[in-house]
N, C-alpha and C positions, 0 to 999 in steps of 0.2 A: 313554604312559604309563598304568597301570590301577594304581587303588589301592582295597586289599585291606581289609575292616576286622579288624581281631586278633580282635575278640572279635563277629561279625554278632549282629544281634537273632534271636531265632527266631519274632518278629511282628512283623509291618508293619503300621503303621496309616496311617488317613489324616491328613494333614497339620491339614484344617478342623476334623477330628473330635476331635485333642488340641486344640487353642488353643481349642474350643467347652468342652471342660471345664474348661479354664483360667478363663475367664469364669464358668463357672460356682462355681465353685470359691469364685472372688473375689467374687461375689454373697453368697453365702450367709458369709465371713466377713469381709467390709466392716459388717453391722450389728452383729454379734455384736463386734468389735472397739470399735465406739463402747460399749458397754454396752449394749445394747438387750435388753429381756428375749426370752428364745428363746420364749417361749409365741407371743408377737404375731409374730418371727419366721416361725415355722413356716409357717402357712396362706395369705400369698400367695408364699411362696418355693416350697411344692410346686406352687401354681397356676403360678408362673414355670417351673418344669423340666416340667410336664406339656406346654405351647405348645412347650419349644425341644425335645424329646425326639420328638414326635411331626410336626414339621419332619423332624428328622434322618431316621427312618423312614424318610419317602415320599423321602426321599435316597439311602438305603443301599438299599431293594428299589424295586426298576422295577416296572411293575404285569406287565408281562410274564413276570416270574418268580413271581407265585403262581401258588399251586396251583390255584386255582380257575379261572385262566384257562387250563390244560392247554398247557401251553406245547410238551411233546414229545406228540403224540398218540397215539404208539403208546403208550405207558405205558398207559390206559385196558384195553387190548389184553390187554396182558401179564398185569396183574391180573388181569382173568378167565378168563385159561388157566389162570392159578397156582390161584386160588381153585375152578374145577371141579377140577384136578387133583389136591388137600388133599382135595376129599370124600372123593375114592376110592368114587364109586360106581358108578362102569361097571368092568366084568371084560371079558380079554378074548376070552372064550367067550361073549361075546353073540351074541342069534340077530341076521340081517338084520331080521326087522320087526320088533325094536326100535327100530331107527332113521328109523320114520316108514310111510307109506301103501303106497310103493315101495318102503321100505328098501332096501337097496344092491345091489337089482340095475342099477342103473345104472351103480354103480361097478363090477361085477363088469363090465357090456356095455363100460366103457371100456378098462378094461386087456386084454382080448381084442384091441380096434382098434388101431391104428397110434398110437403115444404121440404128445402133441400135441408140437412143436416147441420151446414157449416153457419147457417144464420141465427142468432140469437134471439131470444124471445124475452119477453119484460114477465119479471116474475117468474118466471123458471129457469133450470138451465137446462142446457141441449148438450149432448153428446155429437163427439166426430164418428167419423165413421170408423174410426180405428176402436172404439168407445171410448174415448176418454173425455173427459166429463170437463165443458168448458166452464173456467173462472173468471174469465174480463170479456170486455167488448173489443171487437174487431170492425175493424171500422173497411169499408170498401176499398183503401186506398193506402191500408197499412203498409203496406212496401215503401209509400212516400216517409214512414218514419223514421226510416233508418238513418241516423249519422255518422258521417266520420268519425272516430276518434281521435283523432289532431283536431277535428273542430272543438269538439268537446272536453280538450284536455285538461284547460286550463280552468280552474274553480271561481265560482261566481265572484269571490271576495278578488280573486286578479285581477279581473275585469273592471271590477266597480275601481280600485286601484290605478290602473292604469285611464280609467276615465276622468277620474280626481286629477292623474298630475293631466291630461291634458286640457282640463277645465285651470291647472295651475299654470301653465304655459300662456294660456292665452291671456290670462289677468296679468303676467308679468308682462305681454306684447303691450300690454294694454301701459303700464310702468315705463316700457321702454320710448315707447310712442311721446307722452306725456314730459319724461325727459328730456329727449331730442330738441323738442317744441320750444323749450324753457330754454333749453342752452342757443338755441338760435336766435330768440326773438331777443337774448339778453347782449346775444356779442354783435346786433345789426344797428343799424343809427336807424330810430322811428321815422325820423323827419324826413331824411334820404335812403333807404333802401337802396341795398346792393343788390348786383344780377345775380355775386355765388349763393346769399344769403334765400334769395328768389329760388333758386336752383334744388338748393337744400330743403327749403320745405315742399316741392313740388315735389319731390322726392319721397320726404316723407310720408305727405299725403296723401301717393298713387301705390307705392309699391311695404310698405307696412299694412295697411287695409288689404290690399291683395293678397299680402301673406297671410294674416289672421283667416280672410275669408279661407285662402286654402286649409289651413289647419284644419278651421271649425267644420268644414261644409266636406270636405275632403276624408277626412279621420275622426273628427268628432263627434260628428252627427250618424257616419258608417257606425260605430265602435257603440252608441247609445242604440243604435236601430239592433246590432247584435247582441245587446244584453236584453233589450225587451225579445227580440224572439227565443234568444234562450231560454228564459222563464217561462214563456207560455208553451215554446213547444217541446222545450225540453227539462226543464223542473216538476211541471207539471205535467209532464206526456200520460206518467202513470195514471191521475185523476181526473184527466181531463178526457183523454182516448180511453183509457181501457174501466175505468170504474165510472164515470157520470152516467146516472141513467139506469145501471147494470144491476140484477137482483142477481149475485150467488147464489149458490147451491147453498142449504142448508143441510143435508145429510151427509153422514161418517165416509167415512176411507180418506184415502191418500190423497184421490183425485177430487176433491172436493174443496179443499183446502185454498185459500188465494195463493200464487207464489208473489213471494216480491220480483216487484220487476228490478234488471239489472241498475235501472236510473237511479234508483233510490240512495245506492249504495254514494254514487257520485253527484247525488244532489246534498248529499249529506255533509260535505264539505266545506258547504254557506251554514253558517246555524241558522239564517231565516227560512230555510226549505230543509233543516234536517227531520223535522216531521211527519214527510210525507207519506208513512200510512200504520198514523199514530190511533187511528179508530177504523181500520178494516174490519170490516166483520159482514155479517149475511144483509144486510140492511143495504139500501138502495141512495146513493151518493148522489147526493144536487150540489149543484152551482154554488147556490148558498151557504152549504155547509162548507162548502174548497174554503170559497173567499171568505167564509167568516174565522176560521182559521188560518189563511194567509194574510190577512190584512195587516197584520199587528210588524209582517216581514217583510209586505211590498210595502209600505209607509217609510218605515227603516231604511227601504231602498233608495226612494226619492229622497229621503230626508240627506241619505250621504252623498247625492247627485251633484256636480257642481251647477250651481244657476245657470252659464251662459248655454250647456245642455240639457236644464231639465224641462225644458218644454218639450224638446225633437225627444225625450227619454220617457216621458209621461203621456204624448200624446200616441207614440206607437204602444206602449204598453199597454194603456186601453182600451185603442181600435183592437187590436191583436187578442186581448182577451173578449173584448165583443164577438169578431170576427170568428175564433173557435170556439165560440158556444154556440154559434148559428151553423156554423157546419155538420156541428156533430148532431144537431137537431135533424139539418136537412138530411144527414146521413142515416139516421134510423127513422127518419119519414119515406127516402125512396126503400127501405127494406120494411117497410109498415112494421115498424117494430117500437114504433116508440109508445104507444097505447095509452096506460094508467100516467107516465110520465107527462104528457099533457099540462098536469093537474099542476107542476111542478113550475113550466115554464115562469106565469108573474113573479111569484115570489124569486125566483133564482134573475132574474132584468131587474128587477130592486132592489136588489144586494149589487147589479153591478152598478147601477145608477148611483149606489151609497158610494162605493167604493169609488170611481170617478172623483163624487163632487167632493171625496175625503182628499183625494191626491192631489183636485186641485185647487184648495183649499190650501195647504202644504206648499204648494208651488208662490201662491198670489204672498204669501206669508214668505215666502226667502227671495221672491221678487223685492217686496216694501222692504225689505233690511236691507237691502244693500241697494236702494236707488236713494232710500232718507241717510244720507250721510249727512248730517246737521256739523257745520265746523271744518267740514274738507275743504282743502281749496278749490279755488274758485277756476283756476285754469286746467283743473285735472278734467278730464272727458275718457270715456269708456268707449272703445269701438264694438262692442261685443255686449254691450249692458240692456238686459230684458226691459221690456214695461210694463205696463198692465195691460196696455192694448194687444200685447203677444200671447196674454192671458186666457182674454176676450176669445180672439182668433184659434186657441187654443181647445177653448172649452166649447166652440161653436165647431168644429172638427167630431170634438168625441159626440156632444148631441146629432150631432147627422148621424150616425154611424149608431146610436142608441135609436132614432127614430125607423132605421133599417130593421132594428132588432122588435123594436114595437110591433113593427107593420108583419111581421116573420110569425108573431106569437098570436096575434089577431087572426091567420090566416089558420095555424092550426088548430083554434076555437074554433072555427067557422068550417073546414073543411071535414069531409070525408074521407075515409084512410085511400080509398083507390083516387081520390083527387089529389090528394096532399102528396101521393107517393107519384103523379104524374107528375106534378109540380116541382118536385123536387129534383126529378131526374130530366128536368127540364133545365131547371136549375147548377143542376151540377154537370151538365154539359153531355150528358149520356146521350142523347138523340144524337146529339151533332156525331159524339163519337160514332156509334153505328150507322149513322147515315156515311162516313169516311171510312170505315171497315168496306160496306156493301159499294163502295163506286171503287176499291182497290180492289174486287175480289173476294169478298171474303176475309173472314181470318179467322183463328184460335181463340178459346175462352168459352165460357158456359153459358154466352149469351148470344149468341149466334143467331141471328131470323131464320135460316133453313131448319135450326132444331126443332123447330114450332114446325116448320113444314113438312118432315121428314115423311110420316105418311103418303102426300103425293108422287114420289118417286116411287115406292115399293110396289104400286101396280105396276110397274116396267117391268121389273125384276121376279111378278107372277110366274108358277111355272105354266097359268091357264094359258090356252092357243087365246083366248079372246083377246086376254092382255096383252099377249105379245103383239098379237095385229095391230091392237091401240095405238100401243109401242111404234111398232114399225112404222103405221099409218101418219100417224102424227111426224114421226121423225124425215117421212115427205113430202112433209107438209099440206098434208091432207085433213079428212078429218071434221069435226065441227065446234063446238065452243070446248068439247073436252082437250082437245088435241091444241089450241090456243094455249089454255090454262095450263096443260102439261110443258108446250116450250118452254112461258112464261117463269114455271116453277124449274125448270132446268137453267137457264138464262140466271136465275136469280144463286138456285146452289149447282153448283159444276161439278159440287163433288161426289154430288151421287149420281152424275149423268152416267159415271162409267160403269 
């Protein structure tokens, strides 16, 4: 027999948090009910409350979930690419010489050669050197998608409950604030206020807001951002990074069947994201299809977020959904593998706009429901109450992210494959990384600039006498332009000089 409540609660709290605040209110009511002056009670009670909330924050927010620890390593790379994209400094008609000393001659030469087997191609499946069929997209920074198990150990439902518990604590601080002020005002002489009561008022006005801001920004906002990053970069990892715009192979054999990522089992622990591979098949997955299947779950998560932390969560979730989509598009562009998927970008951008509008509508509905409290006490005051102006600011931030996405979509439709590849390399920081490697004396990896110039040093190792004489003359500093060119090559590629 399954019992279902007639009026299920909209928010779920930790039982320990609710019990804790019962003791806190009893600790405040007990001395006041005995007739002790409120100005004597305020100072020790605030000290007690500070210690209690500090211990509570350490239990509600784990150290690995703080932003300073960077729980998801791909986030800084995505933010860096989006920041460069928002600058809009680079045009598609730039020359190759702007990209460094060697320009993109290496890229042009590599495009003329046989394509590397490890790169995916739109509309077909590619095999690795071992002969295994590729069944999912592999971004350039795939190693950054790896997450420590302890970071994603708790399910999303547990994080949502902890977030609601933080909202409950912030709401209870409002009640304590109003209760203390009412007690101070009722015990003081309105005509001739006493100094002790004024000191108590000042302590309430200074310490309680600071304590609430510390709990909100130091714990609540961090947990809200972690939950948004968890949804985008972990729960949706297989769909966004591995299956978005990728066309798997349709042939038979055990290697052609797409394998279910390990993340799906952990994502299934939360009912909102349990259908991660519901429509896996030999078709291209667009962002519009992903969001259409996930919209109810995302809106349900927004509905179950406390109002005081709702704007932070929705802004972070909406922005990073836009950011990660732009990052995946840039990753396809710099590998010249977007091809026919460019026709899906407009529909995907409209799907993002619809989802963000639906989330902001839910936010405004919650804010209006909490700010309009007819019949409420006039003396009550909320230290963390949100206004419609906060919603306008949040919507403006989301619209700014969408404008950057619109600019990227226009560039994709107006540029050629080579121009878009150069543009994506610059935005993603590949050019700066190459220049740093050259300044450090080279480095390992398949993108070494000296790999495309390996034909010149081969002349020095030739058994021909003339080749030996030219190499010997260039080492002595003599010779014409060929010797100068050879010295320049040896300076750039010291590994070939031995």
